[in-house]
N, C-alpha and C positions, 0 to 999 in steps of 0.2 A: 595482462590479463591473458586469461587461457584460450587456446584456439577452438574451444570447442562449443558446440551449438546444443543446448537442453531443450527438449520439445515434449512436453507432456510430462514433464519431471523424470523420464528414464532415459531417453535415447541420447546418447552423448556421439558427437561425430565430430572427426575435424573441420574446421570452418578452410574454404579455399583461401587463397594468398590473398585475391584480390580483396574477398570479402573481411579478412583480418586487416587489410591494410584500411578498407572504408572504414569500421570500426573505430581504429586507432584515429582516424581522420575527423571522425565525428567527435570521439570524446575531446580530444582536445579541442576543436571549435568550440564544443559547448562550455568548456571549462575558460575559454576568453569571453565568449559572448556572454553567459551569466555571470562573469565577473563586471562584464562592460554594463549590461541590461537590467540583471536584477533577476528573479526566480521565474519572471513570466516574458522573458527574453523571445522573439519570435521563432520557433524551430524553423521557419523556411530561411531565415537570416543564420541560423546553425547549419543547415543544410550547404547554403552557398558557401559561407565558411570553409566548411569541409570539402567542397568543389563535388559534392554529390545530389543527388535530388532527392527531394522530401519523400518519394517512397522509400529511398534506401534507410534514410533514417529509420520511419517507421517498420521497416523490416527488421533491423538492428532493435529498434526501440519500440513498444505498442503504446507510448503515450508518456508525457513529460516525465513522470514522477519515474518510470523507469531508467529513462535518460538520467535524470540527476542522480537518481542510486547508482549508475555506472560512473557516472562523473566523481563521484564521492568514493566511491571503489578503487577507482583507478588512484585518484589522489592518495587514499590511504596506501595502496599498494606501493606506492612509488616511493611515500616515505618510508614504509617498511623495510624496502630495499635498502634504501641508503642507511636507514639507522643500522642494517644489519652489515653493510658495508665499513661503515663508522665503527662497530663494535668490533669488525675483523681487524681493522689497522691500528686502534688505540694501545698501546702495550699496558696499559694500567686500565682495566675494566672497571675501577672505583670511580675512573675518570672517564665516560664514554665519549664526554663531548670536549673534553681537552683543547687540542690543537684545532679539530676540526671547527668547532662554533667559532674559534677565533678567525678560520679561514671563511668562515660564514658569514661573520659580521663583516671582514674585509669586503668581501663579493658584493653584500647585500649595501655597503658605504657608495662601493665603486658605482652601482647601479643609479644610486639618489640623486 
């Protein structure tokens, strides 16, 4: 995720390092809690899991919808970055999944 803040749709300024860490912690915790409890997961549970207060969650995300959008965007970004790495390492671009899919299946099997 980017390190900037957009206010009023125009002003972009860098986030402080602690604010970036808090946002990343909130997004990671939100993903876990949403997977466990579903879309109506309590925001205070997400805040506790992230190790921040409720006000910190609301400073980063004005409501539940914005938090869920943030989680979705973070997952999509992570998957896009993984796909780019995969394409960069696969010698045959017509088979971008080749050995990496085999590796992913093996890792998934090990977790189950």
